N, C-alpha and C positions, 0 to 999 in steps of 0.2 A: 503494499499500499504506500503510495508517495504522499509524503506530506507536503503541505504548501508553506512556503516561506516568502515574507515580505521583504523589502528592501533593507529595513533594520535588521532583520534576521541574517541577511547575507552579509552585511557590513560587519555585523558581529562574529560570524563565523569566519571571515577573513581575518579580522583582528586577532582571533585565537588561534588560527593557523600560523600567524607571523609570530605571535608571542602569547602562548598559553599563560604566562604569569601576568598579563595585563590586568590592572586593577579596573574594578567596576567604574571608579570614576575616570579613568584614562579612556575607557570604551565610551563612556557617556559623553565625553568631548568630541569624540569621533564620530558618533552615531547621532548625536543631537537628541539624546533621551536622558532621563534622570539615571543615576547609578542604581537606583532601586529598580526601576523599569528594566535595565541592562541585566541585572542579576536574576530577574524573573525570567526573562527571555533565554538567558543561558541555561537556566535550571530546566527549562522547558525542551531546549535543543538536546540536553543531556538525555531528558526523559523518552524523547521520541527517537533517540538513537542517531541523530545527525551528528553528534559529538561522539564518536565510537571510542575514543581513547585520549588521554592526555599525557604525553610521554616526555622523557628528556632525550634528546638526540645527542649520544656521546661521540666525540670526535675520535676516529680511529688512530690518528697520528698523535694525539695526546695521551692515549692509554696504552700505546705500544705498538701500533700499527696493526693492520689486518690485510689479508690478500681477499679480493673479492672475486668470485667466479659466476659466470652466467652458465647454467647448465640445462640442456636440453635432454628429456627422458622419454624414452618410448618403452611402452610397457608391451610384454610379449603378447598378451590378448586383450582386447578392449572390453572384456565384460564388466558389468556394473560393479560386482563384489571387488574385483581387482583394482579398479578405479577407487572405489570407496575405502578400500584397505590401504591403498598408497596415500590417500589423502589424510586418513587417520594417522597413519604413520609418521607422514612427513611433517605434520604440526607440531609433533612431539620433539623434533630435532632443533635445538636452539641454534645451530649454525644456518639454519635455512631463514634466511630473513623475509624473503617473499616466495610464493609458489603460485603459479597460474596453471590451471587446467585450460588448454589451448585447442583449437582446430587447426590442423594443418599437418606438416611432416612429423610434428611431436606431439606428445600426449600432455606434457608439463614442461613449463619452463620455470627455473628455480634460481634465485639469486642467493648464493652462500658466502658465507664469510669464514675465514679460518685464519689460525695466527700465521702459518707458513703453508707452504706446499705439502710438507710432511704430513701436517696435521689433516690437511684435505685429502691426501691420499688414504690416511687411516679412516676418514670420514666415509670416502667412497667404498671402501671394503665393508663399512657396517651398514649403509643405507641401499647400495645399489648391487649387491651381492645376491639378492634374492632371486628365486626362479622367476618371479613375474617380470623382472626388469629384462628387456631385450638388449637395450644398449642406451649409453649416455655419451652425450658429447659435451666437452667443457671448454669455455672460452675464459681466459684471464684477464681480468682488467687491469691495465697498466696504470690508469689513473682515473678516480671517481671525479668527472667533470661536473656532474649534477646528480645530486641525491635527494630526494625528498618525497613526502607524500602530500603536499600542498594541491589541493583540488581547485581548479579554478572556478570560480562561481560567478 
C-alpha cells in the first residue's frame, strides 16, 4: 500500500537522509513548520515505514580499510525453495552489505565487504560452496566513488 506524502514530508525525509541527527528546530527552519509539527511528522514517517532505519555510516578508511566486491551469483536451479533458502541464508552474512534478486544473466548481485582478499576467499568458501550455487563472479572495487542509500525524492 502506497502512503501519500506532502511537500513537507518530502523535505523532512530529505533533511533526515542528509543528517539523521538534525534537530526538530533545525528542520522547522528548513520546512517552515513548528518544531513540534516536525516531530509529529517524523514520528508518522517512522510509523508508516517511510523511514526504515536510522544508521551511522562508518568510514572504512578510518576503521582500518575494507575491500569491496560486487559478486554475481547464479543458482544451480531456480526453484522457489532454492531462491528462498539463498535469501534467508545471505541476510545472515554480515559481510554482505547489499543483496539484489535480479532478472538477467545472474540470479543475485551482492555487494560484499571484507578486510582483505584472504578474508573474502574464506567467505566465498563458506557461502558459495553449497550445492545450490552453480557459479559466482567477483569484481573487486578499486575505489568507492559513490556509496550511499540516499533516495531522490
